[in-house]
PyMOL Python script that loads the backbone (N, CA, C, O; Angstrom):
from pymol import cmd

cmd.read_pdbstr("""\
ATOM      1  N   MET A   1      26.717  43.594 119.226  1.00  0.00           N
ATOM      2  CA  MET A   1      26.828  44.790 118.136  1.00  0.00           C
ATOM      3  C   MET A   1      25.470  45.456 117.626  1.00  0.00           C
ATOM      4  O   MET A   1      24.392  44.863 117.658  1.00  0.00           O
ATOM      5  N   ALA A   2      25.581  46.280 117.326  1.00  0.00           N
ATOM      6  CA  ALA A   2      24.554  46.976 116.471  1.00  0.00           C
ATOM      7  C   ALA A   2      25.225  48.312 116.072  1.00  0.00           C
ATOM      8  O   ALA A   2      26.004  48.864 116.849  1.00  0.00           O
ATOM      9  N   GLU A   3      24.878  48.909 114.682  1.00  0.00           N
ATOM     10  CA  GLU A   3      25.125  49.928 114.253  1.00  0.00           C
ATOM     11  C   GLU A   3      23.928  51.237 114.331  1.00  0.00           C
ATOM     12  O   GLU A   3      22.728  51.260 114.059  1.00  0.00           O
ATOM     13  N   TYR A   4      25.172  52.589 114.986  1.00  0.00           N
ATOM     14  CA  TYR A   4      23.236  53.717 115.634  1.00  0.00           C
ATOM     15  C   TYR A   4      24.090  54.912 115.022  1.00  0.00           C
ATOM     16  O   TYR A   4      25.268  55.108 114.722  1.00  0.00           O
ATOM     17  N   CYS A   5      22.877  55.613 114.992  1.00  0.00           N
ATOM     18  CA  CYS A   5      22.861  56.751 114.547  1.00  0.00           C
ATOM     19  C   CYS A   5      21.857  57.780 115.240  1.00  0.00           C
ATOM     20  O   CYS A   5      20.972  57.208 115.877  1.00  0.00           O
ATOM     21  N   VAL A   6      21.821  58.658 115.250  1.00  0.00           N
ATOM     22  CA  VAL A   6      21.099  59.854 116.008  1.00  0.00           C
ATOM     23  C   VAL A   6      20.599  61.393 114.425  1.00  0.00           C
ATOM     24  O   VAL A   6      21.363  62.051 113.720  1.00  0.00           O
ATOM     25  N   ASN A   7      19.194  61.377 114.482  1.00  0.00           N
ATOM     26  CA  ASN A   7      18.845  62.146 113.832  1.00  0.00           C
ATOM     27  C   ASN A   7      18.944  63.401 113.796  1.00  0.00           C
ATOM     28  O   ASN A   7      18.537  63.922 114.834  1.00  0.00           O
ATOM     29  N   LYS A   8      19.395  64.256 112.869  1.00  0.00           N
ATOM     30  CA  LYS A   8      20.134  65.584 113.116  1.00  0.00           C
ATOM     31  C   LYS A   8      19.115  66.458 112.935  1.00  0.00           C
ATOM     32  O   LYS A   8      19.167  67.579 113.443  1.00  0.00           O
ATOM     33  N   THR A   9      17.940  66.001 112.097  1.00  0.00           N
ATOM     34  CA  THR A   9      16.835  67.002 112.515  1.00  0.00           C
ATOM     35  C   THR A   9      16.319  66.437 113.631  1.00  0.00           C
ATOM     36  O   THR A   9      16.446  65.293 114.069  1.00  0.00           O
ATOM     37  N   GLU A  10      15.581  67.594 114.134  1.00  0.00           N
ATOM     38  CA  GLU A  10      14.795  67.651 115.888  1.00  0.00           C
ATOM     39  C   GLU A  10      13.533  66.899 115.201  1.00  0.00           C
ATOM     40  O   GLU A  10      13.374  66.901 113.980  1.00  0.00           O
ATOM     41  N   GLN A  11      12.809  66.370 115.944  1.00  0.00           N
ATOM     42  CA  GLN A  11      11.102  66.084 116.236  1.00  0.00           C
ATOM     43  C   GLN A  11      10.647  67.621 116.348  1.00  0.00           C
ATOM     44  O   GLN A  11      11.382  68.606 116.278  1.00  0.00           O
ATOM     45  N   ALA A  12       9.259  67.588 116.540  1.00  0.00           N
ATOM     46  CA  ALA A  12       8.529  68.943 116.665  1.00  0.00           C
ATOM     47  C   ALA A  12       8.838  68.816 118.219  1.00  0.00           C
ATOM     48  O   ALA A  12       9.596  69.704 118.610  1.00  0.00           O
ATOM     49  N   ASN A  13       8.451  67.974 119.135  1.00  0.00           N
ATOM     50  CA  ASN A  13       9.196  68.001 120.787  1.00  0.00           C
ATOM     51  C   ASN A  13      10.536  68.523 120.481  1.00  0.00           C
ATOM     52  O   ASN A  13      10.637  69.034 121.597  1.00  0.00           O
ATOM     53  N   GLY A  14      11.305  68.735 120.095  1.00  0.00           N
ATOM     54  CA  GLY A  14      12.816  68.501 119.603  1.00  0.00           C
ATOM     55  C   GLY A  14      13.702  67.863 120.473  1.00  0.00           C
ATOM     56  O   GLY A  14      14.712  68.235 121.070  1.00  0.00           O
ATOM     57  N   ASP A  15      13.353  67.270 120.433  1.00  0.00           N
ATOM     58  CA  ASP A  15      13.983  65.285 120.676  1.00  0.00           C
ATOM     59  C   ASP A  15      14.667  64.829 118.761  1.00  0.00           C
ATOM     60  O   ASP A  15      14.051  64.823 117.695  1.00  0.00           O
ATOM     61  N   HIS A  16      15.971  64.545 119.038  1.00  0.00           N
ATOM     62  CA  HIS A  16      16.634  63.864 118.675  1.00  0.00           C
ATOM     63  C   HIS A  16      16.558  62.292 118.320  1.00  0.00           C
ATOM     64  O   HIS A  16      17.467  61.651 118.847  1.00  0.00           O
ATOM     65  N   GLU A  17      15.791  61.650 117.651  1.00  0.00           N
ATOM     66  CA  GLU A  17      16.062  60.337 117.475  1.00  0.00           C
ATOM     67  C   GLU A  17      17.082  59.458 117.013  1.00  0.00           C
ATOM     68  O   GLU A  17      17.691  59.400 115.944  1.00  0.00           O
ATOM     69  N   VAL A  18      17.160  58.397 118.670  1.00  0.00           N
ATOM     70  CA  VAL A  18      18.574  57.247 118.032  1.00  0.00           C
ATOM     71  C   VAL A  18      17.495  56.193 117.212  1.00  0.00           C
ATOM     72  O   VAL A  18      16.322  55.903 117.448  1.00  0.00           O
ATOM     73  N   HIS A  19      18.493  55.735 116.081  1.00  0.00           N
ATOM     74  CA  HIS A  19      18.334  54.899 115.530  1.00  0.00           C
ATOM     75  C   HIS A  19      19.026  53.848 115.587  1.00  0.00           C
ATOM     76  O   HIS A  19      20.040  53.898 116.284  1.00  0.00           O
ATOM     77  N   GLU A  20      18.677  52.510 114.838  1.00  0.00           N
ATOM     78  CA  GLU A  20      19.537  50.982 115.100  1.00  0.00           C
ATOM     79  C   GLU A  20      19.730  51.258 113.333  1.00  0.00           C
ATOM     80  O   GLU A  20      19.442  52.218 112.617  1.00  0.00           O
ATOM     81  N   ARG A  21      20.175  50.308 113.139  1.00  0.00           N
ATOM     82  CA  ARG A  21      20.672  50.428 111.187  1.00  0.00           C
ATOM     83  C   ARG A  21      19.484  49.246 111.061  1.00  0.00           C
ATOM     84  O   ARG A  21      19.203  48.355 111.863  1.00  0.00           O
ATOM     85  N   GLY A  22      18.954  49.534 109.895  1.00  0.00           N
ATOM     86  CA  GLY A  22      17.725  48.658 109.453  1.00  0.00           C
ATOM     87  C   GLY A  22      16.452  49.176 109.547  1.00  0.00           C
ATOM     88  O   GLY A  22      15.525  48.758 108.854  1.00  0.00           O
ATOM     89  N   CYS A  23      16.288  50.540 110.800  1.00  0.00           N
ATOM     90  CA  CYS A  23      15.176  50.737 111.610  1.00  0.00           C
ATOM     91  C   CYS A  23      14.555  51.230 109.867  1.00  0.00           C
ATOM     92  O   CYS A  23      15.284  51.500 108.912  1.00  0.00           O
ATOM     93  N   VAL A  24      13.038  51.227 109.880  1.00  0.00           N
ATOM     94  CA  VAL A  24      12.563  52.145 108.606  1.00  0.00           C
ATOM     95  C   VAL A  24      12.300  54.076 108.599  1.00  0.00           C
ATOM     96  O   VAL A  24      11.910  54.988 107.869  1.00  0.00           O
ATOM     97  N   TYR A  25      12.857  53.796 110.012  1.00  0.00           N
ATOM     98  CA  TYR A  25      13.278  55.464 110.240  1.00  0.00           C
ATOM     99  C   TYR A  25      14.329  56.227 109.983  1.00  0.00           C
ATOM    100  O   TYR A  25      14.630  57.419 110.041  1.00  0.00           O
ATOM    101  N   TRP A  26      14.987  54.832 109.568  1.00  0.00           N
ATOM    102  CA  TRP A  26      16.905  55.527 109.764  1.00  0.00           C
ATOM    103  C   TRP A  26      16.979  57.072 108.850  1.00  0.00           C
ATOM    104  O   TRP A  26      16.425  57.152 107.753  1.00  0.00           O
ATOM    105  N   PRO A  27      17.566  57.996 109.327  1.00  0.00           N
ATOM    106  CA  PRO A  27      17.421  58.801 108.635  1.00  0.00           C
ATOM    107  C   PRO A  27      18.150  59.069 107.336  1.00  0.00           C
ATOM    108  O   PRO A  27      19.146  58.471 106.928  1.00  0.00           O
ATOM    109  N   ALA A  28      17.461  60.121 106.713  1.00  0.00           N
ATOM    110  CA  ALA A  28      18.554  59.932 104.929  1.00  0.00           C
ATOM    111  C   ALA A  28      19.764  60.538 105.712  1.00  0.00           C
ATOM    112  O   ALA A  28      19.785  61.152 106.779  1.00  0.00           O
ATOM    113  N   PRO A  29      21.369  59.964 104.340  1.00  0.00           N
ATOM    114  CA  PRO A  29      22.463  60.628 104.770  1.00  0.00           C
ATOM    115  C   PRO A  29      22.814  61.824 105.732  1.00  0.00           C
ATOM    116  O   PRO A  29      23.169  61.887 106.909  1.00  0.00           O
ATOM    117  N   GLN A  30      22.568  62.736 104.751  1.00  0.00           N
ATOM    118  CA  GLN A  30      22.527  64.149 105.329  1.00  0.00           C
ATOM    119  C   GLN A  30      22.130  64.238 106.848  1.00  0.00           C
ATOM    120  O   GLN A  30      22.560  65.097 107.618  1.00  0.00           O
ATOM    121  N   ASN A  31      21.279  63.266 107.164  1.00  0.00           N
ATOM    122  CA  ASN A  31      20.287  64.230 108.626  1.00  0.00           C
ATOM    123  C   ASN A  31      21.051  62.678 109.593  1.00  0.00           C
ATOM    124  O   ASN A  31      20.729  62.824 110.772  1.00  0.00           O
ATOM    125  N   ALA A  32      21.552  61.899 109.489  1.00  0.00           N
ATOM    126  CA  ALA A  32      22.379  60.925 110.142  1.00  0.00           C
ATOM    127  C   ALA A  32      23.600  61.576 110.441  1.00  0.00           C
ATOM    128  O   ALA A  32      24.488  62.017 109.711  1.00  0.00           O
ATOM    129  N   GLN A  33      23.393  61.529 112.210  1.00  0.00           N
ATOM    130  CA  GLN A  33      25.144  61.753 112.878  1.00  0.00           C
ATOM    131  C   GLN A  33      25.213  60.010 112.803  1.00  0.00           C
ATOM    132  O   GLN A  33      24.236  59.323 113.097  1.00  0.00           O
ATOM    133  N   LEU A  34      26.519  59.436 112.366  1.00  0.00           N
ATOM    134  CA  LEU A  34      26.896  58.398 113.498  1.00  0.00           C
ATOM    135  C   LEU A  34      27.211  58.152 114.003  1.00  0.00           C
ATOM    136  O   LEU A  34      28.269  58.737 114.233  1.00  0.00           O
ATOM    137  N   LEU A  35      26.880  57.014 114.922  1.00  0.00           N
ATOM    138  CA  LEU A  35      27.331  56.710 116.162  1.00  0.00           C
ATOM    139  C   LEU A  35      27.955  55.777 115.995  1.00  0.00           C
ATOM    140  O   LEU A  35      28.426  55.903 117.125  1.00  0.00           O
ATOM    141  N   GLY A  36      28.546  54.703 115.553  1.00  0.00           N
ATOM    142  CA  GLY A  36      28.541  53.988 115.567  1.00  0.00           C
ATOM    143  C   GLY A  36      28.033  52.383 116.368  1.00  0.00           C
ATOM    144  O   GLY A  36      26.818  52.275 116.540  1.00  0.00           O
ATOM    145  N   ASN A  37      28.863  51.270 116.806  1.00  0.00           N
ATOM    146  CA  ASN A  37      28.299  50.300 117.346  1.00  0.00           C
ATOM    147  C   ASN A  37      28.511  50.524 118.821  1.00  0.00           C
ATOM    148  O   ASN A  37      29.472  50.971 119.448  1.00  0.00           O
ATOM    149  N   HIS A  38      27.211  50.035 119.224  1.00  0.00           N
ATOM    150  CA  HIS A  38      26.895  50.141 120.330  1.00  0.00           C
ATOM    151  C   HIS A  38      26.153  48.242 120.662  1.00  0.00           C
ATOM    152  O   HIS A  38      25.709  47.503 119.783  1.00  0.00           O
ATOM    153  N   ALA A  39      26.263  47.888 122.334  1.00  0.00           N
ATOM    154  CA  ALA A  39      25.882  46.398 122.284  1.00  0.00           C
ATOM    155  C   ALA A  39      24.260  46.959 122.784  1.00  0.00           C
ATOM    156  O   ALA A  39      23.442  46.052 122.934  1.00  0.00           O
ATOM    157  N   ASN A  40      23.797  48.313 123.031  1.00  0.00           N
ATOM    158  CA  ASN A  40      22.243  48.082 122.808  1.00  0.00           C
ATOM    159  C   ASN A  40      22.302  50.078 123.012  1.00  0.00           C
ATOM    160  O   ASN A  40      23.242  50.872 123.029  1.00  0.00           O
ATOM    161  N   CYS A  41      20.908  50.232 123.124  1.00  0.00           N
ATOM    162  CA  CYS A  41      20.364  51.707 122.543  1.00  0.00           C
ATOM    163  C   CYS A  41      21.054  52.488 123.397  1.00  0.00           C
ATOM    164  O   CYS A  41      21.500  53.587 123.067  1.00  0.00           O
ATOM    165  N   ALA A  42      21.271  51.662 125.257  1.00  0.00           N
ATOM    166  CA  ALA A  42      21.615  52.824 126.347  1.00  0.00           C
ATOM    167  C   ALA A  42      22.947  53.707 125.778  1.00  0.00           C
ATOM    168  O   ALA A  42      22.989  54.937 125.819  1.00  0.00           O
ATOM    169  N   GLY A  43      24.048  52.826 125.228  1.00  0.00           N
ATOM    170  CA  GLY A  43      24.739  53.418 124.619  1.00  0.00           C
ATOM    171  C   GLY A  43      24.988  54.309 123.522  1.00  0.00           C
ATOM    172  O   GLY A  43      25.817  55.219 123.513  1.00  0.00           O
ATOM    173  N   ALA A  44      24.088  53.928 122.459  1.00  0.00           N
ATOM    174  CA  ALA A  44      24.016  54.729 121.887  1.00  0.00           C
ATOM    175  C   ALA A  44      23.044  56.192 122.113  1.00  0.00           C
ATOM    176  O   ALA A  44      23.152  57.191 121.402  1.00  0.00           O
ATOM    177  N   VAL A  45      22.307  56.079 123.008  1.00  0.00           N
ATOM    178  CA  VAL A  45      21.544  57.467 123.511  1.00  0.00           C
ATOM    179  C   VAL A  45      22.768  58.195 124.728  1.00  0.00           C
ATOM    180  O   VAL A  45      22.687  59.409 124.913  1.00  0.00           O
ATOM    181  N   THR A  46      23.565  57.604 125.296  1.00  0.00           N
ATOM    182  CA  THR A  46      25.108  58.595 125.614  1.00  0.00           C
ATOM    183  C   THR A  46      25.523  59.165 124.532  1.00  0.00           C
ATOM    184  O   THR A  46      25.657  60.387 124.477  1.00  0.00           O
ATOM    185  N   ALA A  47      25.765  58.434 123.603  1.00  0.00           N
ATOM    186  CA  ALA A  47      26.867  58.390 122.687  1.00  0.00           C
ATOM    187  C   ALA A  47      25.844  60.419 122.052  1.00  0.00           C
ATOM    188  O   ALA A  47      26.359  61.512 121.814  1.00  0.00           O
ATOM    189  N   ALA A  48      24.861  60.118 122.034  1.00  0.00           N
ATOM    190  CA  ALA A  48      24.158  60.989 120.850  1.00  0.00           C
ATOM    191  C   ALA A  48      24.242  62.356 122.367  1.00  0.00           C
ATOM    192  O   ALA A  48      24.657  63.489 122.123  1.00  0.00           O
ATOM    193  N   ARG A  49      24.017  62.156 123.076  1.00  0.00           N
ATOM    194  CA  ARG A  49      24.278  63.299 123.949  1.00  0.00           C
ATOM    195  C   ARG A  49      25.536  64.118 124.237  1.00  0.00           C
ATOM    196  O   ARG A  49      25.603  64.886 125.196  1.00  0.00           O
ATOM    197  N   GLY A  50      26.772  63.875 123.152  1.00  0.00           N
ATOM    198  CA  GLY A  50      27.045  64.227 122.872  1.00  0.00           C
ATOM    199  C   GLY A  50      27.397  65.418 121.953  1.00  0.00           C
ATOM    200  O   GLY A  50      28.284  66.272 121.961  1.00  0.00           O
ATOM    201  N   TYR A  51      26.620  65.206 121.367  1.00  0.00           N
ATOM    202  CA  TYR A  51      25.819  66.023 120.137  1.00  0.00           C
ATOM    203  C   TYR A  51      24.722  66.982 120.216  1.00  0.00           C
ATOM    204  O   TYR A  51      24.507  68.135 119.842  1.00  0.00           O
ATOM    205  N   PHE A  52      24.049  65.960 120.915  1.00  0.00           N
ATOM    206  CA  PHE A  52      22.671  66.790 120.947  1.00  0.00           C
ATOM    207  C   PHE A  52      22.175  66.690 122.724  1.00  0.00           C
ATOM    208  O   PHE A  52      22.449  65.790 123.518  1.00  0.00           O
ATOM    209  N   ARG A  53      21.310  68.047 122.977  1.00  0.00           N
ATOM    210  CA  ARG A  53      20.888  67.969 124.347  1.00  0.00           C
ATOM    211  C   ARG A  53      19.783  66.831 124.792  1.00  0.00           C
ATOM    212  O   ARG A  53      19.869  66.067 125.753  1.00  0.00           O
ATOM    213  N   GLN A  54      18.795  66.925 123.895  1.00  0.00           N
ATOM    214  CA  GLN A  54      17.774  66.272 124.000  1.00  0.00           C
ATOM    215  C   GLN A  54      17.331  65.126 122.841  1.00  0.00           C
ATOM    216  O   GLN A  54      16.796  65.196 121.734  1.00  0.00           O
ATOM    217  N   VAL A  55      17.845  64.028 123.696  1.00  0.00           N
ATOM    218  CA  VAL A  55      17.787  62.644 122.712  1.00  0.00           C
ATOM    219  C   VAL A  55      16.565  61.931 123.385  1.00  0.00           C
ATOM    220  O   VAL A  55      16.045  62.136 124.482  1.00  0.00           O
ATOM    221  N   ASN A  56      16.188  60.809 122.154  1.00  0.00           N
ATOM    222  CA  ASN A  56      15.339  59.983 122.991  1.00  0.00           C
ATOM    223  C   ASN A  56      15.590  59.013 121.623  1.00  0.00           C
ATOM    224  O   ASN A  56      15.964  59.222 120.469  1.00  0.00           O
ATOM    225  N   GLY A  57      15.097  57.627 122.552  1.00  0.00           N
ATOM    226  CA  GLY A  57      15.308  56.459 121.651  1.00  0.00           C
ATOM    227  C   GLY A  57      14.230  56.020 120.206  1.00  0.00           C
ATOM    228  O   GLY A  57      13.130  56.074 120.757  1.00  0.00           O
ATOM    229  N   CYS A  58      14.082  55.820 119.445  1.00  0.00           N
ATOM    230  CA  CYS A  58      13.334  55.584 118.613  1.00  0.00           C
ATOM    231  C   CYS A  58      11.817  54.639 119.270  1.00  0.00           C
ATOM    232  O   CYS A  58      11.819  53.637 119.986  1.00  0.00           O
ATOM    233  N   ARG A  59      10.948  55.204 118.855  1.00  0.00           N
ATOM    234  CA  ARG A  59      10.273  54.127 119.792  1.00  0.00           C
ATOM    235  C   ARG A  59       9.856  52.624 118.988  1.00  0.00           C
ATOM    236  O   ARG A  59       9.159  51.852 119.647  1.00  0.00           O
ATOM    237  N   THR A  60      10.282  52.184 117.535  1.00  0.00           N
ATOM    238  CA  THR A  60      10.323  51.000 116.774  1.00  0.00           C
ATOM    239  C   THR A  60      11.123  50.274 117.190  1.00  0.00           C
ATOM    240  O   THR A  60      11.012  49.139 117.654  1.00  0.00           O
ATOM    241  N   CYS A  61      12.335  51.183 116.973  1.00  0.00           N
ATOM    242  CA  CYS A  61      13.843  50.010 116.874  1.00  0.00           C
ATOM    243  C   CYS A  61      14.660  50.605 118.108  1.00  0.00           C
ATOM    244  O   CYS A  61      15.785  50.106 118.136  1.00  0.00           O
ATOM    245  N   SER A  62      14.421  51.585 119.209  1.00  0.00           N
ATOM    246  CA  SER A  62      15.029  51.636 119.791  1.00  0.00           C
ATOM    247  C   SER A  62      14.273  51.707 121.634  1.00  0.00           C
ATOM    248  O   SER A  62      14.543  52.348 122.649  1.00  0.00           O
ATOM    249  N   ARG A  63      13.390  50.800 121.306  1.00  0.00           N
ATOM    250  CA  ARG A  63      12.259  51.120 122.563  1.00  0.00           C
ATOM    251  C   ARG A  63      12.088  50.911 124.185  1.00  0.00           C
ATOM    252  O   ARG A  63      11.176  51.225 124.950  1.00  0.00           O
ATOM    253  N   PRO A  64      13.526  50.156 124.418  1.00  0.00           N
ATOM    254  CA  PRO A  64      13.949  50.583 125.979  1.00  0.00           C
ATOM    255  C   PRO A  64      14.294  51.855 126.123  1.00  0.00           C
ATOM    256  O   PRO A  64      14.146  52.314 127.256  1.00  0.00           O
ATOM    257  N   CYS A  65      14.788  52.684 125.148  1.00  0.00           N
ATOM    258  CA  CYS A  65      14.927  53.600 125.348  1.00  0.00           C
ATOM    259  C   CYS A  65      14.321  55.234 125.115  1.00  0.00           C
ATOM    260  O   CYS A  65      14.870  56.322 125.294  1.00  0.00           O
ATOM    261  N   HIS A  66      12.742  54.816 124.565  1.00  0.00           N
ATOM    262  CA  HIS A  66      11.982  55.793 124.191  1.00  0.00           C
ATOM    263  C   HIS A  66      11.060  56.133 125.708  1.00  0.00           C
ATOM    264  O   HIS A  66      10.237  55.514 126.382  1.00  0.00           O
ATOM    265  N   THR A  67      11.469  56.949 125.749  1.00  0.00           N
ATOM    266  CA  THR A  67      10.672  58.082 126.735  1.00  0.00           C
ATOM    267  C   THR A  67       9.482  58.929 126.471  1.00  0.00           C
ATOM    268  O   THR A  67       9.944  59.839 125.783  1.00  0.00           O
ATOM    269  N   GLN A  68       8.157  59.158 126.633  1.00  0.00           N
ATOM    270  CA  GLN A  68       7.261  59.267 126.967  1.00  0.00           C
ATOM    271  C   GLN A  68       7.048  61.081 126.475  1.00  0.00           C
ATOM    272  O   GLN A  68       5.994  61.668 126.721  1.00  0.00           O
TER     273      GLN A  68
END
""", "prot")
cmd.dss("prot")
cmd.show_as("cartoon", "prot")
cmd.util.cbc("prot")
cmd.orient("prot")
């Protein structure tokens, strides 16, 4: 299990990115909505959709959940 967060600040395309703890792109505390521990990024992305409509996995740390 790993800890995940979603960035409260959206990307230029409107995505809010999901990050795994330790990612170089983990947002600053004021921009990180913590999502708790999940077995994989898919669970974290599902949890993030409870906060934001447009969610994507980080290309660096959550590659299986990243879409173009």
